[in-house]
GULUMDREN-816357 format. One record per atom (N, C-alpha, C): x, y, z; residue in one letter; atom name. Coordinates in Angstrom, 1 decimal. Example, Ala and Ser with C-alpha at 12.3 -4.5 7.8 and 13.67 -1.06 7.14 Angstrom:
2
       xx       yy       zz   rest   atom
     13.2     -5.7      7.8      a      N
     12.3     -4.5      7.8      a     CA
     13.2     -3.3      7.8      a      C
     12.8     -2.2      7.1      s      N
     13.7     -1.1      7.1      s     CA
     12.9      0.0      7.9      s      C
***
This chain:
90
       xx       yy       zz   rest   atom
      7.7    -22.8     20.1      x      N
      8.3    -22.3     18.9      x     CA
      9.8    -22.6     18.8      x      C
     10.3    -22.7     17.6      x      N
     11.7    -23.0     17.4      x     CA
     12.5    -21.8     17.7      x      C
     13.7    -22.0     18.3      x      N
     14.6    -20.8     18.6      x     CA
     15.4    -20.5     17.4      x      C
     15.8    -19.2     17.3      x      N
     16.7    -18.7     16.3      x     CA
     16.3    -18.9     14.9      x      C
     15.0    -18.8     14.6      x      N
     14.5    -19.0     13.2      x     CA
     14.2    -17.6     12.6      x      C
     14.0    -16.6     13.5      x      N
     13.6    -15.2     13.0      x     CA
     14.9    -14.4     12.8      x      C
     14.9    -13.5     11.8      x      N
     16.0    -12.6     11.6      x     CA
     16.3    -11.7     12.8      x      C
     17.4    -11.2     13.0      x      N
     17.8    -10.4     14.1      x     CA
     17.0     -9.1     14.2      x      C
     16.6     -8.5     13.1      x      N
     15.9     -7.2     13.1      x     CA
     14.3     -7.4     13.0      x      C
     13.8     -8.6     13.4      x      N
     12.4     -8.9     13.5      x     CA
     11.8     -8.2     14.7      x      C
     11.0     -7.2     14.5      x      N
     10.5     -6.3     15.6      x     CA
      9.1     -5.9     15.3      x      C
      8.3     -5.3     16.3      x      N
      7.0     -4.8     16.0      x     CA
      7.1     -3.5     15.2      x      C
      6.3     -3.3     14.1      x      N
      6.3     -2.2     13.3      x     CA
      4.8     -1.7     13.1      x      C
      4.6     -0.4     13.1      x      N
      3.3      0.1     12.9      x     CA
      3.1      0.3     11.4      x      C
      2.1     -0.3     10.8      x      N
      1.8     -0.1      9.4      x     CA
      0.6      0.9      9.4      x      C
      0.7      2.0      8.7      x      N
     -0.4      3.0      8.7      x     CA
     -0.9      3.2      7.3      x      C
     -2.2      3.0      7.2      x      N
     -2.9      3.1      5.9      x     CA
     -3.2      4.6      5.7      x      C
     -2.5      5.2      4.7      x      N
     -2.7      6.7      4.5      x     CA
     -4.1      7.0      3.9      x      C
     -4.8      6.0      3.3      x      N
     -6.1      6.3      2.7      x     CA
     -7.2      6.3      3.8      x      C
     -7.1      5.3      4.7      x      N
     -8.2      5.3      5.7      x     CA
     -7.7      5.8      7.1      x      C
     -6.4      5.9      7.3      x      N
     -5.9      6.3      8.7      x     CA
     -5.8      5.2      9.6      x      C
     -6.2      4.0      9.2      x      N
     -6.2      2.8     10.1      x     CA
     -4.7      2.4     10.4      x      C
     -4.4      1.9     11.6      x      N
     -3.0      1.5     11.9      x     CA
     -3.0      0.1     12.4      x      C
     -2.0     -0.6     12.1      x      N
     -1.8     -2.0     12.5      x     CA
     -0.4     -2.2     13.1      x      C
     -0.3     -2.9     14.2      x      N
      1.0     -3.2     14.8      x     CA
      1.3     -4.7     14.5      x      C
      2.3     -4.9     13.7      x      N
      2.6     -6.2     13.2      x     CA
      4.2     -6.4     13.3      x      C
      4.6     -7.5     13.6      x      N
      6.1     -7.8     13.6      x     CA
      6.6     -7.9     12.1      x      C
      7.7     -7.3     11.9      x      N
      8.2     -7.2     10.5      x     CA
      9.7     -7.0     10.5      x      C
     10.4     -7.2      9.4      x      N
     11.8     -6.8      9.2      x     CA
     12.0     -5.6      8.3      x      C
     10.9     -4.9      7.9      x      N
     11.0     -3.8      6.9      x     CA
     11.8     -2.7      7.5      x      C
     12.6     -2.1      6.6      x      N
     13.4     -0.9      7.0      x     CA
     12.5      0.3      7.0      x      C
     12.6      1.1      8.1      x      N
     11.8      2.3      8.2      x     CA
     12.7      3.5      8.7      x      C
     12.2      4.7      8.4      x      N
     12.9      5.9      8.9      x     CA
     12.0      6.7      9.8      x      C
     10.8      6.3     10.0      x      N
      9.8      7.1     10.7      x     CA
      9.4      6.3     12.0      x      C
      9.2      7.0     13.1      x      N
      8.7      6.4     14.3      x     CA
      7.5      7.2     14.8      x      C
      6.6      6.4     15.5      x      N
      5.4      7.1     16.1      x     CA
      4.9      6.2     17.3      x      C
      4.1      6.8     18.1      x      N
      3.6      6.2     19.3      x     CA
      2.4      5.3     19.0      x      C
      2.3      4.2     19.7      x      N
      1.2      3.3     19.6      x     CA
      0.3      3.5     20.8      x      C
     -0.8      2.9     20.9      x      N
     -1.8      3.0     21.9      x     CA
     -1.3      2.7     23.3      x      C
     -0.2      1.8     23.4      x      N
      0.3      1.5     24.7      x     CA
      1.3      2.5     25.2      x      C
      1.6      3.6     24.4      x      N
      2.5      4.6     24.8      x     CA
      3.9      4.4     24.4      x      C
      4.2      3.2     23.9      x      N
      5.6      3.0     23.4      x     CA
      5.8      3.5     22.0      x      C
      7.0      3.8     21.6      x      N
      7.3      4.3     20.3      x     CA
      7.8      3.1     19.4      x      C
      7.3      3.0     18.2      x      N
      7.7      1.9     17.3      x     CA
      8.0      2.5     15.9      x      C
      8.8      1.8     15.1      x      N
      9.0      2.1     13.7      x     CA
      7.7      2.1     13.0      x      C
      7.6      3.1     12.0      x      N
      6.3      3.2     11.3      x     CA
      6.5      3.1      9.8      x      C
      5.7      2.4      9.1      x      N
      5.7      2.4      7.6      x     CA
      4.3      2.7      7.1      x      C
      4.3      3.6      6.1      x      N
      3.0      4.0      5.5      x     CA
      2.7      3.2      4.3      x      C
      1.5      2.7      4.2      x      N
      1.0      1.9      3.0      x     CA
     -0.2      2.6      2.4      x      C
     -0.3      2.5      1.1      x      N
     -1.5      3.2      0.4      x     CA
     -2.8      2.4      0.5      x      C
     -2.7      1.1      0.5      x      N
     -3.9      0.2      0.6      x     CA
     -3.7     -0.9      1.6      x      C
     -4.7     -1.1      2.4      x      N
     -4.7     -2.2      3.3      x     CA
     -6.1     -2.8      3.4      x      C
     -6.3     -3.8      4.2      x      N
     -7.7     -4.3      4.3      x     CA
     -8.7     -3.3      4.8      x      C
     -8.2     -2.2      5.4      x      N
     -9.2     -1.2      5.9      x     CA
     -9.6     -0.3      4.7      x      C
     -8.9     -0.3      3.6      x      N
     -9.3      0.6      2.5      x     CA
     -9.5     -0.1      1.2      x      C
     -9.2     -1.4      1.1      x      N
     -9.3     -2.1     -0.2      x     CA
    -10.8     -2.4     -0.5      x      C
    -11.2     -2.1     -1.7      x      N
    -12.7     -2.3     -2.0      x     CA
    -13.2     -3.7     -1.8      x      C
    -12.3     -4.7     -1.9      x      N
    -12.7     -6.1     -1.7      x     CA
    -13.2     -6.3     -0.3      x      C
    -12.4     -5.7      0.6      x      N
    -12.8     -5.9      2.1      x     CA
    -13.8     -4.9      2.6      x      C
    -13.9     -3.7      2.0      x      N
    -14.8     -2.7      2.5      x     CA
    -16.2     -2.8      1.8      x      C
    -16.2     -3.4      0.6      x      N
    -17.5     -3.5     -0.1      x     CA
    -17.8     -2.2     -0.9      x      C
    -16.9     -1.3     -0.8      x      N
    -17.1      0.0     -1.5      x     CA
    -16.2      0.0     -2.8      x      C
    -16.8      0.5     -3.9      x      N
    -16.0      0.6     -5.1      x     CA
    -15.5      2.0     -5.2      x      C
    -14.2      2.2     -5.2      x      N
    -13.7      3.5     -5.4      x     CA
    -12.3      3.4     -6.1      x      C
    -11.9      4.3     -6.8      x      N
    -10.7      4.3     -7.5      x     CA
     -9.7      5.2     -6.8      x      C
     -8.6      4.5     -6.4      x      N
     -7.5      5.2     -5.8      x     CA
     -6.3      5.3     -6.8      x      C
     -6.0      6.5     -7.2      x      N
     -4.9      6.6     -8.2      x     CA
     -4.0      7.7     -7.7      x      C
     -3.1      7.3     -6.9      x      N
     -2.1      8.3     -6.3      x     CA
     -1.0      8.6     -7.3      x      C
     -0.7      7.7     -8.2      x      N
      0.4      7.9     -9.1      x     CA
      0.0      8.4    -10.5      x      C
     -1.2      8.7    -10.7      x      N
     -1.7      9.3    -12.0      x     CA
     -1.7      8.3    -13.1      x      C
     -1.8      7.1    -12.8      x      N
     -1.7      6.1    -13.9      x     CA
     -2.9      6.2    -14.8      x      C
     -4.1      6.4    -14.3      x      N
     -5.3      6.5    -15.1      x     CA
     -5.2      7.7    -16.1      x      C
     -4.7      8.8    -15.7      x      N
     -4.6     10.0    -16.6      x     CA
     -3.6      9.7    -17.7      x      C
     -2.5      9.1    -17.3      x      N
     -1.4      8.8    -18.3      x     CA
     -2.0      7.8    -19.4      x      C
     -2.8      6.8    -18.9      x      N
     -3.4      5.8    -19.8      x     CA
     -4.3      6.5    -20.8      x      C
     -5.2      7.4    -20.2      x      N
     -6.2      8.1    -21.1      x     CA
     -5.5      9.0    -22.1      x      C
     -4.4      9.7    -21.7      x      N
     -3.7     10.6    -22.6      x     CA
     -3.1      9.7    -23.7      x      C
     -2.5      8.6    -23.4      x      N
     -1.9      7.7    -24.4      x     CA
     -3.0      7.2    -25.4      x      C
     -4.1      6.8    -24.8      x      N
     -5.2      6.3    -25.7      x     CA
     -5.7      7.4    -26.6      x      C
     -5.8      8.6    -26.1      x      N
     -6.3      9.7    -27.0      x     CA
     -5.4     10.1    -28.1      x      C
     -4.1      9.9    -27.9      x      N
     -3.1     10.2    -28.9      x     CA
     -2.9      9.0    -29.9      x      C
     -3.3      7.8    -29.5      x      N
     -3.1      6.7    -30.4      x     CA
     -4.0      6.8    -31.6      x      C
     -3.5      6.4    -32.7      x      N
     -4.4      6.4    -33.9      x     CA
     -4.9      5.0    -34.1      x      C
     -6.1      4.8    -34.5      x      N
     -6.6      3.5    -34.7      x     CA
     -6.0      2.8    -35.9      x      C
     -5.7      1.5    -35.9      x      N
     -5.0      0.8    -37.0      x     CA
     -6.1      0.6    -38.1      x      C
     -5.6      0.8    -39.3      x      N
     -6.5      0.5    -40.4      x     CA
     -6.6     -1.0    -40.7      x      C
     -7.8     -1.4    -40.9      x      N
     -8.0     -2.8    -41.2      x     CA
     -7.5     -3.1    -42.6      x      C
     -6.7     -4.2    -42.6      x      N
     -6.1     -4.6    -43.9      x     CA
     -7.2     -5.4    -44.7      x      C
     -7.2     -5.2    -46.0      x      N
     -8.2     -5.9    -46.8      x     CA
     -7.4     -7.0    -47.5      x      C
     -8.0     -8.2    -47.6      x      N
     -7.4     -9.3    -48.3      x     CA
     -8.3     -9.8    -49.4      x      C
***
């Protein structure tokens, strides 16, 4: 490997999927404020993600809707308030 090509803050980080509970230890430069212990007993920076390969329908083969931000409800409420456009006659 070439020397001095990685940033100074390149370190192992635990990425935790909050949907499935699966955890991955991957090197990253992401800024985190949380720490937790890994299987080896060492403490690493931790970052929570909503979707990973452990919970994404493409990888799991399960179809499920994950809407933690309420986007679907906001879309449905906008659609119900919208009035249909009248077709113009020519």
